[in-house]
ChimeraX commands (.cxc) that place a marker at each C-alpha (Angstrom):
marker #1 position 85.80,209.67,238.09 radius 0.5
marker #1 position 83.61,210.01,241.17 radius 0.5
marker #1 position 84.92,208.96,244.55 radius 0.5
marker #1 position 84.17,205.28,245.23 radius 0.5
marker #1 position 81.59,205.29,248.07 radius 0.5
marker #1 position 82.53,203.14,251.04 radius 0.5
marker #1 position 80.52,199.93,251.25 radius 0.5
marker #1 position 78.97,200.32,247.77 radius 0.5
marker #1 position 79.45,197.60,245.16 radius 0.5
marker #1 position 80.33,199.61,242.07 radius 0.5
marker #1 position 80.53,196.43,239.98 radius 0.5
marker #1 position 76.72,196.28,239.93 radius 0.5
marker #1 position 75.01,198.75,237.56 radius 0.5
marker #1 position 73.00,201.29,239.51 radius 0.5
marker #1 position 69.86,202.77,237.93 radius 0.5
marker #1 position 70.56,206.25,239.36 radius 0.5
marker #1 position 74.12,206.27,238.04 radius 0.5
marker #1 position 72.99,204.87,234.67 radius 0.5
marker #1 position 70.51,207.73,234.42 radius 0.5
marker #1 position 73.28,210.15,235.36 radius 0.5
marker #1 position 75.29,208.75,232.44 radius 0.5
marker #1 position 72.35,209.25,230.06 radius 0.5
marker #1 position 72.30,212.89,231.15 radius 0.5
marker #1 position 76.03,213.31,230.52 radius 0.5
marker #1 position 76.95,213.32,234.20 radius 0.5
marker #1 position 80.16,212.07,235.78 radius 0.5
marker #1 position 78.79,210.37,238.90 radius 0.5
marker #1 position 78.97,206.87,237.44 radius 0.5
marker #1 position 81.32,203.89,237.26 radius 0.5
marker #1 position 82.43,201.42,234.61 radius 0.5
marker #1 position 79.60,198.95,235.24 radius 0.5
marker #1 position 77.04,201.76,234.97 radius 0.5
marker #1 position 78.51,203.03,231.71 radius 0.5
marker #1 position 78.67,199.58,230.12 radius 0.5
marker #1 position 75.03,198.86,231.00 radius 0.5
marker #1 position 73.87,202.31,229.91 radius 0.5
marker #1 position 75.72,202.08,226.59 radius 0.5
marker #1 position 74.09,198.73,225.90 radius 0.5
marker #1 position 70.67,200.27,226.56 radius 0.5
marker #1 position 71.51,203.16,224.22 radius 0.5
marker #1 position 72.58,200.69,221.53 radius 0.5
marker #1 position 69.27,198.86,221.85 radius 0.5
marker #1 position 67.16,202.03,222.22 radius 0.5
marker #1 position 68.99,204.97,220.62 radius 0.5
marker #1 position 66.36,207.37,221.97 radius 0.5
marker #1 position 67.24,206.53,225.59 radius 0.5
marker #1 position 69.73,209.38,226.05 radius 0.5
marker #1 position 67.52,211.95,224.33 radius 0.5
marker #1 position 64.55,210.75,226.36 radius 0.5
marker #1 position 66.46,211.25,229.62 radius 0.5
marker #1 position 67.43,214.79,228.64 radius 0.5
marker #1 position 63.87,215.55,227.50 radius 0.5
marker #1 position 62.59,214.18,230.78 radius 0.5
marker #1 position 64.87,216.60,232.66 radius 0.5
marker #1 position 63.46,219.43,230.60 radius 0.5
marker #1 position 59.92,218.26,231.43 radius 0.5
marker #1 position 60.85,218.65,235.09 radius 0.5
marker #1 position 61.92,222.25,234.50 radius 0.5
marker #1 position 58.75,223.14,232.62 radius 0.5
marker #1 position 56.52,221.52,235.23 radius 0.5
marker #1 position 58.22,223.29,238.13 radius 0.5
marker #1 position 57.92,226.65,236.37 radius 0.5
marker #1 position 54.24,226.11,235.65 radius 0.5
marker #1 position 53.51,224.98,239.20 radius 0.5
marker #1 position 55.46,227.79,240.85 radius 0.5
marker #1 position 54.37,230.57,238.50 radius 0.5
marker #1 position 50.74,229.80,237.67 radius 0.5
marker #1 position 49.49,227.05,239.98 radius 0.5
marker #1 position 50.59,228.75,243.20 radius 0.5
marker #1 position 52.66,225.80,244.40 radius 0.5
marker #1 position 55.53,226.54,246.78 radius 0.5
marker #1 position 56.09,223.03,248.18 radius 0.5
marker #1 position 57.68,220.20,246.23 radius 0.5
marker #1 position 58.31,216.53,247.05 radius 0.5
marker #1 position 60.60,214.74,244.59 radius 0.5
marker #1 position 60.51,210.97,245.19 radius 0.5
marker #1 position 63.16,208.82,243.53 radius 0.5
marker #1 position 65.26,211.86,242.80 radius 0.5
marker #1 position 68.33,209.93,241.67 radius 0.5
marker #1 position 71.52,211.96,241.48 radius 0.5
marker #1 position 70.46,215.64,241.41 radius 0.5
marker #1 position 72.01,217.42,238.45 radius 0.5
marker #1 position 71.91,220.98,237.22 radius 0.5
marker #1 position 68.30,222.09,236.89 radius 0.5
marker #1 position 67.01,220.10,239.88 radius 0.5
marker #1 position 63.64,221.02,241.40 radius 0.5
marker #1 position 65.02,223.36,244.06 radius 0.5
marker #1 position 67.10,225.31,241.53 radius 0.5
marker #1 position 64.23,225.82,239.10 radius 0.5
marker #1 position 61.71,226.65,241.83 radius 0.5
marker #1 position 64.04,229.30,243.31 radius 0.5
marker #1 position 64.13,231.06,239.94 radius 0.5
marker #1 position 60.45,231.80,240.49 radius 0.5
marker #1 position 59.98,231.80,244.25 radius 0.5
marker #1 position 62.81,232.25,246.71 radius 0.5
marker #1 position 60.60,230.81,249.45 radius 0.5
marker #1 position 59.95,227.47,247.73 radius 0.5
marker #1 position 60.52,224.43,249.93 radius 0.5
marker #1 position 61.70,221.13,248.46 radius 0.5
marker #1 position 62.07,217.66,249.93 radius 0.5
marker #1 position 64.03,215.01,248.05 radius 0.5
marker #1 position 63.61,211.29,248.72 radius 0.5
marker #1 position 65.59,208.30,247.48 radius 0.5
marker #1 position 66.12,204.81,248.83 radius 0.5
marker #1 position 69.82,204.80,247.92 radius 0.5
marker #1 position 71.94,206.18,250.81 radius 0.5
marker #1 position 74.67,207.26,248.38 radius 0.5
marker #1 position 72.14,209.31,246.42 radius 0.5
marker #1 position 70.84,210.94,249.61 radius 0.5
marker #1 position 74.39,211.77,250.73 radius 0.5
marker #1 position 75.13,213.24,247.30 radius 0.5
marker #1 position 71.93,215.30,247.36 radius 0.5
marker #1 position 72.64,216.71,250.82 radius 0.5
marker #1 position 76.11,217.76,249.66 radius 0.5
marker #1 position 74.51,219.81,246.86 radius 0.5
marker #1 position 71.92,221.56,249.02 radius 0.5
marker #1 position 73.35,224.90,250.07 radius 0.5
marker #1 position 70.16,226.08,251.84 radius 0.5
marker #1 position 69.12,223.22,254.16 radius 0.5
marker #1 position 66.38,225.38,255.63 radius 0.5
marker #1 position 64.71,225.42,252.19 radius 0.5
marker #1 position 65.62,221.94,250.88 radius 0.5
marker #1 position 66.15,218.57,252.56 radius 0.5
marker #1 position 67.06,215.09,251.35 radius 0.5
marker #1 position 66.01,211.95,253.21 radius 0.5
marker #1 position 66.13,208.22,252.66 radius 0.5
marker #1 position 62.83,206.58,251.84 radius 0.5
marker #1 position 61.28,203.98,249.56 radius 0.5
marker #1 position 58.37,204.73,247.23 radius 0.5
marker #1 position 57.21,201.15,247.78 radius 0.5
marker #1 position 56.52,202.10,251.41 radius 0.5
marker #1 position 54.58,205.33,250.88 radius 0.5
marker #1 position 52.98,205.56,254.32 radius 0.5
marker #1 position 56.37,205.38,256.06 radius 0.5
marker #1 position 57.86,207.80,253.55 radius 0.5
marker #1 position 55.13,210.39,254.08 radius 0.5
marker #1 position 55.37,209.99,257.86 radius 0.5
marker #1 position 59.10,210.76,257.90 radius 0.5
marker #1 position 59.58,213.45,260.57 radius 0.5
marker #1 position 62.03,215.43,258.42 radius 0.5
marker #1 position 59.55,215.59,255.55 radius 0.5
marker #1 position 56.67,216.39,257.90 radius 0.5
marker #1 position 58.72,219.13,259.51 radius 0.5
marker #1 position 59.69,220.61,256.17 radius 0.5
marker #1 position 56.42,220.45,254.19 radius 0.5
marker #1 position 52.92,221.40,255.31 radius 0.5
marker #1 position 50.56,218.76,253.96 radius 0.5
marker #1 position 47.51,220.80,254.92 radius 0.5
marker #1 position 48.46,222.98,251.93 radius 0.5
marker #1 position 48.98,221.90,248.30 radius 0.5
marker #1 position 52.18,220.02,247.48 radius 0.5
marker #1 position 53.54,219.00,244.08 radius 0.5
marker #1 position 54.82,215.42,244.10 radius 0.5
marker #1 position 57.29,214.37,241.40 radius 0.5
marker #1 position 57.58,210.73,240.34 radius 0.5
marker #1 position 59.93,211.08,237.39 radius 0.5
marker #1 position 61.44,207.95,235.83 radius 0.5
marker #1 position 60.70,205.96,238.98 radius 0.5
marker #1 position 57.31,204.22,238.66 radius 0.5
marker #1 position 58.63,201.92,235.92 radius 0.5
marker #1 position 60.95,200.47,238.58 radius 0.5
marker #1 position 57.92,199.53,240.72 radius 0.5
marker #1 position 56.63,196.08,239.79 radius 0.5
marker #1 position 53.00,194.99,239.72 radius 0.5
marker #1 position 53.68,192.94,242.85 radius 0.5
marker #1 position 54.41,196.15,244.76 radius 0.5
marker #1 position 50.89,197.43,243.90 radius 0.5
marker #1 position 51.67,200.79,242.26 radius 0.5
marker #1 position 47.97,201.74,242.24 radius 0.5
marker #1 position 47.85,201.51,246.04 radius 0.5
marker #1 position 51.11,203.45,246.30 radius 0.5
marker #1 position 49.63,206.32,244.26 radius 0.5
marker #1 position 46.37,206.15,246.23 radius 0.5
marker #1 position 48.27,206.48,249.52 radius 0.5
marker #1 position 50.10,209.54,248.22 radius 0.5
marker #1 position 46.88,211.02,246.80 radius 0.5
marker #1 position 45.00,210.62,250.09 radius 0.5
marker #1 position 47.80,212.39,251.99 radius 0.5
marker #1 position 47.68,215.45,249.73 radius 0.5
marker #1 position 45.51,218.52,250.15 radius 0.5
marker #1 position 43.09,219.46,247.34 radius 0.5
marker #1 position 44.88,221.51,244.71 radius 0.5
marker #1 position 48.02,219.37,244.96 radius 0.5
marker #1 position 49.72,218.02,241.85 radius 0.5
marker #1 position 51.35,214.81,240.73 radius 0.5
marker #1 position 54.02,214.95,238.00 radius 0.5
marker #1 position 54.85,211.60,236.38 radius 0.5
marker #1 position 57.13,210.30,233.66 radius 0.5
marker #1 position 57.14,206.62,232.80 radius 0.5
marker #1 position 58.74,204.28,230.28 radius 0.5
marker #1 position 56.26,202.70,227.86 radius 0.5
marker #1 position 56.73,199.65,225.62 radius 0.5
marker #1 position 58.59,201.45,222.88 radius 0.5
marker #1 position 59.25,201.49,219.20 radius 0.5
marker #1 position 62.56,201.59,217.38 radius 0.5
marker #1 position 62.49,203.31,214.00 radius 0.5
marker #1 position 58.68,202.99,213.89 radius 0.5
marker #1 position 58.82,199.21,214.43 radius 0.5
marker #1 position 57.60,197.40,217.49 radius 0.5
marker #1 position 60.63,196.58,219.62 radius 0.5
marker #1 position 61.47,192.99,218.79 radius 0.5
marker #1 position 60.96,190.54,221.61 radius 0.5
marker #1 position 64.65,189.67,221.74 radius 0.5
marker #1 position 65.55,193.36,222.12 radius 0.5
marker #1 position 62.96,193.84,224.86 radius 0.5
marker #1 position 64.21,190.71,226.62 radius 0.5
marker #1 position 67.76,192.05,226.48 radius 0.5
marker #1 position 66.67,195.39,227.97 radius 0.5
marker #1 position 64.88,193.58,230.82 radius 0.5
marker #1 position 67.96,191.43,231.36 radius 0.5
marker #1 position 70.26,194.46,231.67 radius 0.5
marker #1 position 68.04,196.17,234.21 radius 0.5
marker #1 position 67.48,192.84,235.95 radius 0.5
marker #1 position 71.23,192.75,236.65 radius 0.5
marker #1 position 71.10,196.37,237.88 radius 0.5
marker #1 position 69.76,197.54,241.20 radius 0.5
marker #1 position 66.11,197.47,240.01 radius 0.5
marker #1 position 64.27,195.63,237.20 radius 0.5
marker #1 position 62.24,197.52,234.61 radius 0.5
marker #1 position 58.42,197.41,234.34 radius 0.5
marker #1 position 57.19,199.45,231.34 radius 0.5
marker #1 position 53.46,200.22,231.12 radius 0.5
marker #1 position 51.20,201.48,228.37 radius 0.5
marker #1 position 49.75,205.01,228.61 radius 0.5
marker #1 position 46.36,203.48,229.47 radius 0.5
marker #1 position 47.91,201.44,232.28 radius 0.5
marker #1 position 49.70,204.51,233.63 radius 0.5
marker #1 position 46.52,206.60,233.49 radius 0.5
marker #1 position 44.69,203.88,235.41 radius 0.5
marker #1 position 47.16,204.33,238.29 radius 0.5
marker #1 position 46.14,207.98,238.62 radius 0.5
marker #1 position 42.57,207.42,239.77 radius 0.5
marker #1 position 41.28,210.44,241.67 radius 0.5
marker #1 position 43.47,212.92,239.79 radius 0.5
marker #1 position 42.50,215.22,236.93 radius 0.5
marker #1 position 44.88,214.78,234.00 radius 0.5
marker #1 position 46.24,217.97,232.47 radius 0.5
marker #1 position 47.54,217.93,228.91 radius 0.5
marker #1 position 51.34,218.29,229.13 radius 0.5
marker #1 position 51.33,220.56,226.06 radius 0.5
marker #1 position 50.28,223.38,228.40 radius 0.5
marker #1 position 53.87,223.39,229.64 radius 0.5
marker #1 position 55.36,224.35,226.27 radius 0.5
marker #1 position 54.89,228.04,226.99 radius 0.5
marker #1 position 57.33,227.77,229.92 radius 0.5
marker #1 position 60.29,226.72,227.77 radius 0.5
marker #1 position 63.20,229.11,227.27 radius 0.5
marker #1 position 64.48,229.72,223.72 radius 0.5
marker #1 position 67.78,227.91,224.34 radius 0.5
marker #1 position 66.21,224.83,225.91 radius 0.5
marker #1 position 65.36,221.46,224.39 radius 0.5
marker #1 position 62.12,221.28,222.44 radius 0.5
marker #1 position 59.49,218.58,222.68 radius 0.5
marker #1 position 59.63,218.18,226.45 radius 0.5
marker #1 position 55.90,218.83,226.79 radius 0.5
marker #1 position 54.87,216.15,224.27 radius 0.5
marker #1 position 54.74,212.38,224.49 radius 0.5
marker #1 position 57.33,210.13,222.83 radius 0.5
marker #1 position 57.48,206.55,221.57 radius 0.5
marker #1 position 59.38,205.37,224.66 radius 0.5
marker #1 position 58.23,207.75,227.41 radius 0.5
marker #1 position 54.91,209.05,228.68 radius 0.5
marker #1 position 54.66,212.21,230.76 radius 0.5
marker #1 position 51.66,213.54,232.64 radius 0.5
marker #1 position 50.69,216.38,234.91 radius 0.5
marker #1 position 47.76,215.62,237.23 radius 0.5
marker #1 position 45.85,217.64,239.82 radius 0.5
marker #1 position 43.94,216.51,242.89 radius 0.5
marker #1 position 40.57,218.34,242.79 radius 0.5
marker link #1:1,2 radius 0.2
marker link #1:2,3 radius 0.2
marker link #1:3,4 radius 0.2
marker link #1:4,5 radius 0.2
marker link #1:5,6 radius 0.2
marker link #1:6,7 radius 0.2
marker link #1:7,8 radius 0.2
marker link #1:8,9 radius 0.2
marker link #1:9,10 radius 0.2
marker link #1:10,11 radius 0.2
marker link #1:11,12 radius 0.2
marker link #1:12,13 radius 0.2
marker link #1:13,14 radius 0.2
marker link #1:14,15 radius 0.2
marker link #1:15,16 radius 0.2
marker link #1:16,17 radius 0.2
marker link #1:17,18 radius 0.2
marker link #1:18,19 radius 0.2
marker link #1:19,20 radius 0.2
marker link #1:20,21 radius 0.2
marker link #1:21,22 radius 0.2
marker link #1:22,23 radius 0.2
marker link #1:23,24 radius 0.2
marker link #1:24,25 radius 0.2
marker link #1:25,26 radius 0.2
marker link #1:26,27 radius 0.2
marker link #1:27,28 radius 0.2
marker link #1:28,29 radius 0.2
marker link #1:29,30 radius 0.2
marker link #1:30,31 radius 0.2
marker link #1:31,32 radius 0.2
marker link #1:32,33 radius 0.2
marker link #1:33,34 radius 0.2
marker link #1:34,35 radius 0.2
marker link #1:35,36 radius 0.2
marker link #1:36,37 radius 0.2
marker link #1:37,38 radius 0.2
marker link #1:38,39 radius 0.2
marker link #1:39,40 radius 0.2
marker link #1:40,41 radius 0.2
marker link #1:41,42 radius 0.2
marker link #1:42,43 radius 0.2
marker link #1:43,44 radius 0.2
marker link #1:44,45 radius 0.2
marker link #1:45,46 radius 0.2
marker link #1:46,47 radius 0.2
marker link #1:47,48 radius 0.2
marker link #1:48,49 radius 0.2
marker link #1:49,50 radius 0.2
marker link #1:50,51 radius 0.2
marker link #1:51,52 radius 0.2
marker link #1:52,53 radius 0.2
marker link #1:53,54 radius 0.2
marker link #1:54,55 radius 0.2
marker link #1:55,56 radius 0.2
marker link #1:56,57 radius 0.2
marker link #1:57,58 radius 0.2
marker link #1:58,59 radius 0.2
marker link #1:59,60 radius 0.2
marker link #1:60,61 radius 0.2
marker link #1:61,62 radius 0.2
marker link #1:62,63 radius 0.2
marker link #1:63,64 radius 0.2
marker link #1:64,65 radius 0.2
marker link #1:65,66 radius 0.2
marker link #1:66,67 radius 0.2
marker link #1:67,68 radius 0.2
marker link #1:68,69 radius 0.2
marker link #1:69,70 radius 0.2
marker link #1:70,71 radius 0.2
marker link #1:71,72 radius 0.2
marker link #1:72,73 radius 0.2
marker link #1:73,74 radius 0.2
marker link #1:74,75 radius 0.2
marker link #1:75,76 radius 0.2
marker link #1:76,77 radius 0.2
marker link #1:77,78 radius 0.2
marker link #1:78,79 radius 0.2
marker link #1:79,80 radius 0.2
marker link #1:80,81 radius 0.2
marker link #1:81,82 radius 0.2
marker link #1:82,83 radius 0.2
marker link #1:83,84 radius 0.2
marker link #1:84,85 radius 0.2
marker link #1:85,86 radius 0.2
marker link #1:86,87 radius 0.2
marker link #1:87,88 radius 0.2
marker link #1:88,89 radius 0.2
marker link #1:89,90 radius 0.2
marker link #1:90,91 radius 0.2
marker link #1:91,92 radius 0.2
marker link #1:92,93 radius 0.2
marker link #1:93,94 radius 0.2
marker link #1:94,95 radius 0.2
marker link #1:95,96 radius 0.2
marker link #1:96,97 radius 0.2
marker link #1:97,98 radius 0.2
marker link #1:98,99 radius 0.2
marker link #1:99,100 radius 0.2
marker link #1:100,101 radius 0.2
marker link #1:101,102 radius 0.2
marker link #1:102,103 radius 0.2
marker link #1:103,104 radius 0.2
marker link #1:104,105 radius 0.2
marker link #1:105,106 radius 0.2
marker link #1:106,107 radius 0.2
marker link #1:107,108 radius 0.2
marker link #1:108,109 radius 0.2
marker link #1:109,110 radius 0.2
marker link #1:110,111 radius 0.2
marker link #1:111,112 radius 0.2
marker link #1:112,113 radius 0.2
marker link #1:113,114 radius 0.2
marker link #1:114,115 radius 0.2
marker link #1:115,116 radius 0.2
marker link #1:116,117 radius 0.2
marker link #1:117,118 radius 0.2
marker link #1:118,119 radius 0.2
marker link #1:119,120 radius 0.2
marker link #1:120,121 radius 0.2
marker link #1:121,122 radius 0.2
marker link #1:122,123 radius 0.2
marker link #1:123,124 radius 0.2
marker link #1:124,125 radius 0.2
marker link #1:125,126 radius 0.2
marker link #1:126,127 radius 0.2
marker link #1:127,128 radius 0.2
marker link #1:128,129 radius 0.2
marker link #1:129,130 radius 0.2
marker link #1:130,131 radius 0.2
marker link #1:131,132 radius 0.2
marker link #1:132,133 radius 0.2
marker link #1:133,134 radius 0.2
marker link #1:134,135 radius 0.2
marker link #1:135,136 radius 0.2
marker link #1:136,137 radius 0.2
marker link #1:137,138 radius 0.2
marker link #1:138,139 radius 0.2
marker link #1:139,140 radius 0.2
marker link #1:140,141 radius 0.2
marker link #1:141,142 radius 0.2
marker link #1:142,143 radius 0.2
marker link #1:143,144 radius 0.2
marker link #1:144,145 radius 0.2
marker link #1:145,146 radius 0.2
marker link #1:146,147 radius 0.2
marker link #1:147,148 radius 0.2
marker link #1:148,149 radius 0.2
marker link #1:149,150 radius 0.2
marker link #1:150,151 radius 0.2
marker link #1:151,152 radius 0.2
marker link #1:152,153 radius 0.2
marker link #1:153,154 radius 0.2
marker link #1:154,155 radius 0.2
marker link #1:155,156 radius 0.2
marker link #1:156,157 radius 0.2
marker link #1:157,158 radius 0.2
marker link #1:158,159 radius 0.2
marker link #1:159,160 radius 0.2
marker link #1:160,161 radius 0.2
marker link #1:161,162 radius 0.2
marker link #1:162,163 radius 0.2
marker link #1:163,164 radius 0.2
marker link #1:164,165 radius 0.2
marker link #1:165,166 radius 0.2
marker link #1:166,167 radius 0.2
marker link #1:167,168 radius 0.2
marker link #1:168,169 radius 0.2
marker link #1:169,170 radius 0.2
marker link #1:170,171 radius 0.2
marker link #1:171,172 radius 0.2
marker link #1:172,173 radius 0.2
marker link #1:173,174 radius 0.2
marker link #1:174,175 radius 0.2
marker link #1:175,176 radius 0.2
marker link #1:176,177 radius 0.2
marker link #1:177,178 radius 0.2
marker link #1:178,179 radius 0.2
marker link #1:179,180 radius 0.2
marker link #1:180,181 radius 0.2
marker link #1:181,182 radius 0.2
marker link #1:182,183 radius 0.2
marker link #1:183,184 radius 0.2
marker link #1:184,185 radius 0.2
marker link #1:185,186 radius 0.2
marker link #1:186,187 radius 0.2
marker link #1:187,188 radius 0.2
marker link #1:188,189 radius 0.2
marker link #1:189,190 radius 0.2
marker link #1:190,191 radius 0.2
marker link #1:191,192 radius 0.2
marker link #1:192,193 radius 0.2
marker link #1:193,194 radius 0.2
marker link #1:194,195 radius 0.2
marker link #1:195,196 radius 0.2
marker link #1:196,197 radius 0.2
marker link #1:197,198 radius 0.2
marker link #1:198,199 radius 0.2
marker link #1:199,200 radius 0.2
marker link #1:200,201 radius 0.2
marker link #1:201,202 radius 0.2
marker link #1:202,203 radius 0.2
marker link #1:203,204 radius 0.2
marker link #1:204,205 radius 0.2
marker link #1:205,206 radius 0.2
marker link #1:206,207 radius 0.2
marker link #1:207,208 radius 0.2
marker link #1:208,209 radius 0.2
marker link #1:209,210 radius 0.2
marker link #1:210,211 radius 0.2
marker link #1:211,212 radius 0.2
marker link #1:212,213 radius 0.2
marker link #1:213,214 radius 0.2
marker link #1:214,215 radius 0.2
marker link #1:215,216 radius 0.2
marker link #1:216,217 radius 0.2
marker link #1:217,218 radius 0.2
marker link #1:218,219 radius 0.2
marker link #1:219,220 radius 0.2
marker link #1:220,221 radius 0.2
marker link #1:221,222 radius 0.2
marker link #1:222,223 radius 0.2
marker link #1:223,224 radius 0.2
marker link #1:224,225 radius 0.2
marker link #1:225,226 radius 0.2
marker link #1:226,227 radius 0.2
marker link #1:227,228 radius 0.2
marker link #1:228,229 radius 0.2
marker link #1:229,230 radius 0.2
marker link #1:230,231 radius 0.2
marker link #1:231,232 radius 0.2
marker link #1:232,233 radius 0.2
marker link #1:233,234 radius 0.2
marker link #1:234,235 radius 0.2
marker link #1:235,236 radius 0.2
marker link #1:236,237 radius 0.2
marker link #1:237,238 radius 0.2
marker link #1:238,239 radius 0.2
marker link #1:239,240 radius 0.2
marker link #1:240,241 radius 0.2
marker link #1:241,242 radius 0.2
marker link #1:242,243 radius 0.2
marker link #1:243,244 radius 0.2
marker link #1:244,245 radius 0.2
marker link #1:245,246 radius 0.2
marker link #1:246,247 radius 0.2
marker link #1:247,248 radius 0.2
marker link #1:248,249 radius 0.2
marker link #1:249,250 radius 0.2
marker link #1:250,251 radius 0.2
marker link #1:251,252 radius 0.2
marker link #1:252,253 radius 0.2
marker link #1:253,254 radius 0.2
marker link #1:254,255 radius 0.2
marker link #1:255,256 radius 0.2
marker link #1:256,257 radius 0.2
marker link #1:257,258 radius 0.2
marker link #1:258,259 radius 0.2
marker link #1:259,260 radius 0.2
marker link #1:260,261 radius 0.2
marker link #1:261,262 radius 0.2
marker link #1:262,263 radius 0.2
marker link #1:263,264 radius 0.2
marker link #1:264,265 radius 0.2
marker link #1:265,266 radius 0.2
marker link #1:266,267 radius 0.2
marker link #1:267,268 radius 0.2
marker link #1:268,269 radius 0.2
view
């Protein structure tokens, strides 16, 4: 059991801790496990999708560090960093890689800072994706990353917690405009899914929305076309290119799309 953080209501399911549970982590509480297990019952692919999404992160970082010449990484909505986080994978390729982690949850940021053994190379700060201008102006981030050079921005399993009312297209545009040409955006997003090749029944979908509605953030799935529309001004790169960066012992399929998740690598020209 993790230590109960002071001032945190552990009776409310937390999306970061639920995701940690999907990944087999131990930084979660009873309410998180109950909610996550209900999601897994409704969508059996949820746990596999989370693990595949983590593998997608590894493949993308390797590609960016090895072949795209990227040495700066900004991971927004990092959640609880687990083994194989951006800074660990990037250091396998480039010891000089610099990584900034951002999350709006102070417990997540505290946890991330505790895991960072080289603070001169990696930092973790509190920020909200829904306020991108303030996030990008954070003095710690600005002091750590040089935005006059290309940066890879990771938005993994986070955009589907941004509602239409928060204007995700404008959020992405603000990030895009702050990046130098040659920068990258790495996205994974929940899509309206299928269960055993059948459209998810409305009552199942409603139950999923209800569970996340009781958690720290509601869920807003989007179709691949809707996700692609958010990435105006970026060149989309087929994720299959990442397959060559997988190690023999690692999960397969991380570079392909799935019935419940859509992953994309995009470049600012």
